[in-house]
C-alpha positions as CSV (number, residue, x, y, z in Angstrom):
1,M,36.3,-5.7,112.6
2,K,39.3,-4.2,113.6
3,R,40.9,-1.3,111.8
4,T,44.3,-0.4,110.9
5,I,45.4,2.9,110.0
6,V,48.1,2.6,107.2
7,N,50.8,5.4,106.2
8,L,53.1,5.8,103.4
9,V,56.4,6.9,104.5
10,S,58.5,9.5,102.6
11,K,60.6,12.6,102.9
12,E,57.8,14.5,104.8
13,T,56.7,12.8,108.1
14,T,54.2,15.5,109.3
15,P,51.0,14.5,107.3
16,N,51.6,10.7,108.7
17,F,51.5,12.0,112.2
18,L,48.8,14.4,111.8
19,F,46.8,11.7,109.9
20,I,47.3,9.2,113.0
21,K,46.6,11.7,115.6
22,E,43.3,12.7,113.8
23,M,41.8,9.1,112.7
24,M,43.2,6.7,115.4
25,Q,40.7,5.3,117.8
26,P,41.2,3.0,120.8
27,G,42.0,-0.4,119.5
28,D,43.1,0.5,116.3
29,K,46.5,-1.0,114.9
30,L,49.4,1.0,112.9
31,L,50.7,0.0,109.5
32,F,53.4,2.1,107.7
33,I,54.6,1.3,104.5
34,S,58.0,2.7,103.3
35,S,61.0,1.8,100.7
36,K,64.2,1.0,102.6
37,I,65.6,4.4,102.1
38,F,62.9,6.1,104.3
39,E,62.8,3.3,106.7
40,E,64.0,5.1,109.7
41,R,61.3,7.8,109.3
42,I,59.1,5.5,110.8
43,D,60.6,5.5,114.1
44,W,60.8,9.0,114.0
45,I,57.0,9.1,113.5
46,I,56.6,6.7,116.4
47,R,58.6,8.5,118.8
48,A,56.7,11.8,118.0
49,L,53.3,9.8,118.5
50,N,54.5,8.8,122.2
51,I,52.0,5.6,122.2
52,A,52.0,2.6,124.2
53,H,50.2,-0.6,123.7
54,V,49.6,-0.3,120.1
55,E,50.4,-3.2,117.6
56,I,52.7,-1.6,115.0
57,N,53.4,-3.3,111.7
58,R,55.8,-2.4,108.8
59,I,56.2,-3.3,105.2
60,I,59.6,-2.3,104.1
61,L,59.9,-2.5,100.3
62,S,63.6,-3.8,99.4
63,S,65.8,-2.1,97.1
64,G,63.9,-1.6,93.4
65,I,60.9,-3.4,94.5
66,E,59.1,0.1,94.9
67,E,59.6,0.5,91.1
68,K,58.3,-2.7,90.0
69,W,54.6,-2.8,90.1
70,T,53.8,-6.7,90.5
71,D,56.4,-7.1,93.1
72,M,55.6,-4.3,95.2
73,I,51.6,-5.1,95.0
74,A,52.6,-8.8,96.1
75,D,54.9,-7.7,99.0
76,I,51.8,-5.2,100.2
77,R,49.2,-8.2,99.6
78,Q,51.2,-10.8,101.8
79,T,50.7,-8.3,104.8
80,I,47.2,-7.3,104.6
81,S,44.1,-9.4,105.6
82,N,40.3,-9.8,105.2
83,D,40.1,-9.7,108.8
84,N,40.8,-5.8,109.1
85,Q,39.3,-2.7,108.0
86,Y,41.9,-0.4,106.5
87,V,42.1,3.5,106.7
88,V,44.9,4.3,104.3
89,N,46.4,7.6,104.1
90,L,47.6,8.2,100.2
91,T,49.3,11.7,101.1
92,C,53.1,10.6,101.3
93,G,55.2,7.8,99.5
94,T,56.5,8.0,95.8
95,K,54.1,8.8,93.1
96,Y,54.5,5.2,91.8
97,M,53.8,3.7,95.3
98,I,50.7,5.8,95.6
99,S,49.5,4.5,92.7
100,A,49.9,0.9,93.2
101,I,48.0,1.0,96.9
102,P,44.7,0.9,95.4
103,K,45.5,-2.0,93.3
104,A,47.1,-3.7,96.6
105,F,44.1,-3.1,98.5
106,D,41.5,-4.2,95.9
107,G,38.9,-6.6,97.5
108,F,39.9,-5.5,101.0
109,A,37.8,-3.2,103.3
110,V,39.6,0.1,102.9
111,T,38.9,3.7,102.5
112,F,41.4,6.2,101.1
113,Y,42.3,9.6,102.4
114,Y,44.4,12.6,101.1
115,I,45.9,15.5,103.3
116,P,46.3,18.6,100.9
117,F,49.1,19.8,103.4
118,P,49.7,22.1,104.9
119,R,46.1,22.7,104.9
120,N,44.1,21.0,107.8
121,T,42.1,19.1,106.0
122,I,41.7,15.3,105.4
123,L,39.7,14.6,102.0
124,T,38.2,11.3,101.4
125,I,39.3,10.1,98.0
126,G,36.3,8.8,96.0
127,D,33.4,11.2,97.1
128,E,33.4,14.9,98.4
129,S,33.2,14.3,102.1
130,F,36.1,16.0,104.2
131,R,37.0,16.3,107.8
132,D,38.8,19.1,109.6
133,I,42.1,18.1,111.5
134,N,41.6,19.3,115.1
135,Y,44.9,18.2,116.4
136,R,47.5,21.0,116.8
137,M,51.2,20.1,117.0
138,S,53.8,21.0,119.5
139,V,57.1,22.6,119.0
140,K,58.7,19.3,120.5
141,E,56.2,17.1,118.1
142,Y,57.4,19.1,115.3
143,F,61.0,18.3,115.8
144,D,60.6,14.7,117.1
145,C,58.8,14.0,113.6
146,N,61.9,15.1,111.9
147,N,64.5,13.3,114.2
148,T,65.7,16.5,116.1
149,N,65.8,16.3,119.8
150,I,65.5,19.6,121.9
151,P,68.1,19.2,124.6
152,S,67.4,22.6,126.1
153,Q,65.3,25.7,126.0
154,K,65.5,28.9,127.8
155,E,63.0,30.2,130.7
156,L,62.0,34.2,130.8
157,L,64.5,35.9,132.9
158,Q,62.4,39.0,133.4
159,S,58.9,40.3,133.6
160,E,57.2,41.2,130.5
161,A,56.8,44.6,131.9
162,Y,60.6,45.1,132.8
163,T,61.4,43.6,129.2
164,Q,59.1,46.2,127.6
165,S,60.5,49.3,129.8
166,F,63.9,47.9,128.8
167,F,63.0,47.8,124.8
168,E,61.7,51.4,125.2
169,K,64.8,52.8,126.6
170,F,66.9,50.9,123.9
171,V,64.8,52.1,121.1
172,N,64.7,55.9,122.7
173,E,68.7,55.8,123.0
174,E,68.4,55.8,126.7
175,V,70.7,53.3,127.4
176,N,74.6,53.0,127.1
177,F,75.3,51.2,123.9
178,E,79.1,51.1,124.7
179,V,78.4,49.1,128.0
180,I,76.5,46.6,126.0
181,E,79.0,46.0,123.5
182,K,81.9,45.6,125.7
183,L,79.7,43.2,127.6
184,R,78.7,41.3,124.4
185,V,82.5,41.4,123.1
186,G,84.0,40.2,126.5
187,Y,81.7,38.4,128.6
188,R,78.7,37.2,126.7
189,K,80.4,33.8,125.4
190,T,82.6,33.0,128.4
191,K,82.1,29.6,130.4
192,I,81.8,31.6,133.3
193,K,78.8,31.0,135.4
194,H,78.8,34.1,137.1
195,I,81.2,37.2,137.4
196,T,81.3,40.2,140.2
197,I,80.5,43.4,138.9
198,E,83.3,45.0,140.4
199,E,85.8,42.5,138.6
200,I,84.4,43.5,135.5
201,E,84.5,47.4,136.3
202,T,88.2,47.3,137.7
203,K,89.9,44.3,136.4
204,V,91.2,43.0,132.9
205,D,92.2,39.3,133.1
206,E,94.3,36.9,131.2
207,E,92.0,36.7,128.2
208,K,91.8,40.4,127.9
209,K,88.6,41.1,128.9
210,P,87.7,44.7,128.8
211,Q,87.4,46.8,131.8
212,I,83.7,48.5,132.0
213,P,83.7,51.4,134.9
214,E,80.3,52.5,133.7
215,L,78.9,49.3,134.5
216,S,77.1,49.7,137.8
217,K,76.0,53.5,136.6
218,F,74.4,51.4,133.4
219,L,72.6,48.9,135.6
220,N,71.3,51.7,137.9
221,Q,69.9,53.7,134.5
222,S,68.3,50.7,133.3
223,D,66.9,49.8,136.7
224,F,68.2,46.3,136.5
225,T,68.7,44.3,139.5
226,P,71.1,41.6,139.6
227,K,69.5,38.3,141.5
228,T,72.5,38.1,143.5
229,E,73.5,41.3,144.7
230,G,76.9,42.4,143.0
231,V,77.1,39.6,140.7
232,L,76.1,39.1,137.0
233,S,75.4,35.7,135.8
234,K,75.9,34.6,132.4
235,Y,72.1,34.5,131.9
236,E,71.7,38.0,132.9
237,I,74.9,39.1,130.7
238,E,73.2,37.2,127.6
239,Y,69.8,39.0,128.7
240,L,71.5,42.6,128.6
241,T,73.3,42.0,125.4
242,G,70.4,40.9,123.5
243,G,68.6,38.2,125.4
244,W,66.0,40.8,126.5
245,F,64.6,41.4,122.7
246,E,64.3,37.6,122.6
247,E,62.0,37.8,125.5
248,Y,60.3,41.1,124.2
249,V,59.4,39.2,120.6
250,Y,58.5,36.2,122.6
251,S,55.9,38.1,124.6
252,L,54.6,39.8,121.5
253,I,54.1,36.5,119.6
254,V,52.1,35.1,122.5
255,E,50.0,38.4,123.0
256,K,49.5,38.8,119.4
257,I,49.2,35.5,117.9
258,Q,48.5,33.1,120.6
259,P,50.4,30.1,119.0
260,Q,49.6,26.3,120.2
261,D,53.0,26.4,121.4
262,I,56.2,28.6,121.7
263,A,59.6,28.2,123.0
264,L,62.4,30.4,123.8
265,G,66.1,30.1,123.1
266,M,65.6,26.2,121.7
267,G,69.0,24.6,121.6
268,L,69.6,22.1,119.0
269,P,71.8,19.1,119.7
270,I,75.6,19.2,118.6
271,S,75.5,17.8,114.9
272,E,78.4,17.8,112.0
273,N,75.2,18.8,109.9
274,I,74.9,22.0,111.6
275,T,78.3,24.1,110.8
276,V,77.2,27.5,112.6
277,S,78.6,28.0,116.2
278,N,75.6,29.3,117.7
279,R,72.7,26.5,117.5
280,D,69.9,28.4,119.5
281,L,66.9,29.4,117.7
282,D,65.5,32.5,119.3
283,V,61.9,32.1,119.2
284,V,60.2,29.2,117.7
285,F,56.4,28.5,117.7
286,T,53.5,26.1,116.1
287,I,50.2,27.5,115.0
288,E,47.8,25.5,112.8
289,N,50.4,22.9,112.5
290,K,53.1,25.1,110.7
291,L,56.1,26.1,112.3
292,F,58.0,29.6,112.7
293,V,61.1,30.1,113.5
294,I,62.3,33.8,114.5
295,E,66.2,35.0,114.9
296,C,66.3,38.2,117.0
297,K,69.2,40.8,116.7
298,T,69.1,44.3,118.4
299,G,71.3,45.3,115.6
300,I,73.0,44.5,112.4
301,D,75.3,47.4,111.2
302,K,77.3,45.6,109.0
303,E,76.5,43.0,105.7
304,S,79.0,40.9,107.2
305,I,77.0,40.5,110.3
306,L,73.6,40.3,108.4
307,S,75.2,37.6,106.1
308,E,76.4,35.6,109.3
309,T,72.8,35.9,110.7
310,V,71.2,35.0,107.5
311,Y,73.5,31.9,107.1
312,K,72.5,30.8,110.6
313,A,69.1,30.9,109.9
314,A,69.4,29.1,106.4
315,A,71.8,26.5,107.6
316,L,69.5,25.5,110.7
317,K,66.4,25.3,108.2
318,N,68.1,23.8,105.5
319,E,71.0,21.2,107.0
320,R,68.8,20.2,110.1
321,L,65.3,21.3,109.6
322,G,65.1,21.1,105.7
323,K,61.8,18.9,106.2
324,L,60.1,20.9,108.7
325,S,58.8,23.5,105.9
326,A,59.5,26.3,108.6
327,Y,58.8,30.2,107.8
328,T,61.8,32.0,109.1
329,F,62.1,35.5,109.9
330,I,64.7,37.8,111.0
331,F,63.5,40.8,113.6
332,S,66.4,43.3,113.8
333,L,66.5,46.5,115.8
334,S,68.8,47.8,112.8
335,T,67.8,50.9,110.6
336,A,66.2,50.1,107.2
337,N,68.6,48.7,104.4
338,E,67.0,47.1,101.1
339,Q,70.3,45.4,100.8
340,F,70.0,43.6,104.2
341,K,66.4,42.7,103.2
342,D,67.2,41.4,99.7
343,I,70.1,39.1,101.2
344,A,67.7,37.7,103.4
345,K,64.9,37.1,100.9
346,A,67.2,35.4,98.7
347,M,67.3,32.6,101.1
348,N,63.7,32.6,101.7
349,I,63.5,34.5,105.1
350,T,61.5,37.9,105.6
351,Y,63.6,40.6,107.4
352,Y,61.7,43.0,109.4
353,D,64.0,46.5,110.6
354,R,63.9,48.6,113.3
355,S,60.9,50.6,111.8
356,Y,58.5,47.9,111.9
357,F,59.1,47.8,116.1
358,V,59.1,51.6,117.1
359,D,55.6,52.2,114.5
360,K,52.9,50.2,116.0
361,G,51.4,50.2,112.6
362,K,54.1,48.1,111.1
363,I,54.0,46.0,114.0
364,D,50.6,45.2,112.9
365,S,51.6,44.4,109.7
366,I,54.4,41.8,111.1
367,I,51.4,40.0,113.0
368,S,49.1,40.2,109.9
369,D,52.0,38.7,107.6
370,I,52.4,35.8,109.9
371,N,48.6,35.3,110.2
372,K,48.5,35.0,106.4
373,K,51.1,32.2,106.2
374,K,49.2,30.1,109.0
375,Q,46.1,29.7,106.9
């Protein structure tokens, strides 16, 4: 008897994806049951699964049917057959639909399951048996499940050792902050792919970009060697004006958390649903099938800047990633400020200030906090 994996589809798609990944065996078929309003989410799940040569069927309940007990059961029973053994996931779907499914499958070979998401466990309905979910999702799978393609992400520009060295110079105030700020304001967001150091030091163009006569001295003091002699690429400018902290946090997470998957500077697609100008998520990782997003800031000295940063993290999470249930953090090298912390907390974002990164004991507390959330 052939097996069919059955999933009810509603707002949350991750439990459907995990159930299929954990339960599916060679030769199994898939069946999705959904109301019309959530039909497109079936395509999201299928795309994330990235499977071929699998028979996939759908039962799309027409508008209003999902609230009509007899009609809904009749629609479902028209599609199912005694030739199949059904493995049914009751985690998603409306409460009314979930109540009707056992009645619809009455008399057929069927076993019902439930995932107490976000726990990585599948419970068997009707007895006390359960099984662990061993599959672990990648960042890409998480976003694919929620219809968000990842058009780009960054590679590490410098070695972990160099970034650690730059971090120490920064927190010990051994770098020229004025040079960094001029680079950030004048050159970080330009469309140029590269610019000569001489031009930055000596010229002011029509866009009134600032002269930075101390640039060469700054690079020497920072032991920073451009890939092309005498030239800074836009990626090197991004690194010097804050990208280094993103790379520092990336390496910290890899070492201390050991996530299943991690992405640096992950760009989101342009969408009218995202109203912030910077669509990059600085550090994104998955662990134990949970998603974590970290926004990295070398300095937040004004409430307006903090508010913009919090708004960006919240907007990306709520407008585009609202179904992902991501844990969101801001890591900042600004001094402690309880008002900043409260603003972030009000948006369900955890804020860590400078003290957490210069005090090794506090760094451990960040890691402990993340580890608690992954359980």
